C-alpha positions in Angstrom: 111.4 120.3 117.3 109.5 121.2 114.2 106.0 119.9 113.8 105.3 118.6 110.2 101.8 118.8 108.8 100.7 117.0 105.7 97.5 118.1 103.9 96.2 115.1 102.0 93.3 114.6 99.6 91.8 111.1 99.5 91.5 111.2 95.7 95.0 110.9 94.3 95.9 109.8 90.8 96.7 106.1 91.0 97.1 106.1 94.8 94.9 105.2 97.8 94.8 108.2 100.2 93.9 106.0 103.2 97.0 103.9 102.6 99.2 106.9 102.2 98.0 108.2 105.7 99.1 104.9 107.3 102.5 104.9 105.5 103.2 108.6 106.4 102.4 107.9 110.1 104.7 104.8 110.1 107.7 106.7 108.7 107.3 110.2 110.2 106.1 112.0 113.3 103.6 114.0 111.4 100.1 115.5 111.7 97.8 114.8 108.8 94.8 116.9 107.7 92.5 115.1 105.2 90.6 117.2 102.6 87.6 115.2 101.2 83.9 115.3 100.2 83.1 112.7 102.9 80.0 113.8 104.8 78.9 110.6 106.5 80.0 110.5 110.1 81.0 106.9 110.2 83.3 107.4 107.2 84.8 110.6 108.8 85.5 108.6 112.0 87.2 105.9 109.9 89.7 108.6 108.8 90.9 109.0 112.3 91.3 105.2 112.7 93.6 105.4 109.6 95.7 108.0 111.4 94.3 111.3 110.3 94.5 114.1 112.8 91.8 116.3 111.3 89.3 116.5 108.4 88.3 119.5 106.2 85.2 119.0 104.1 85.3 120.1 100.5 84.3 122.5 99.2 85.7 124.8 101.9 85.9 128.6 102.1 88.7 130.7 103.6 86.3 132.0 106.2 85.8 128.5 107.5 89.4 127.9 108.0 
């Protein structure tokens, strides 16, 4: 079985990234990596409650990936 991964920014034109995470999780068996500028721990933890599987802080550098 293939594992699908979605990389999602929380800032999307006319969309709510947090809502998109929930909708993707409802419809698909998918892993979601959120890219954002969120640096507060409580807000990062909220991402996981919304269904995110991982978080990458912007800006990021190839060496950090």
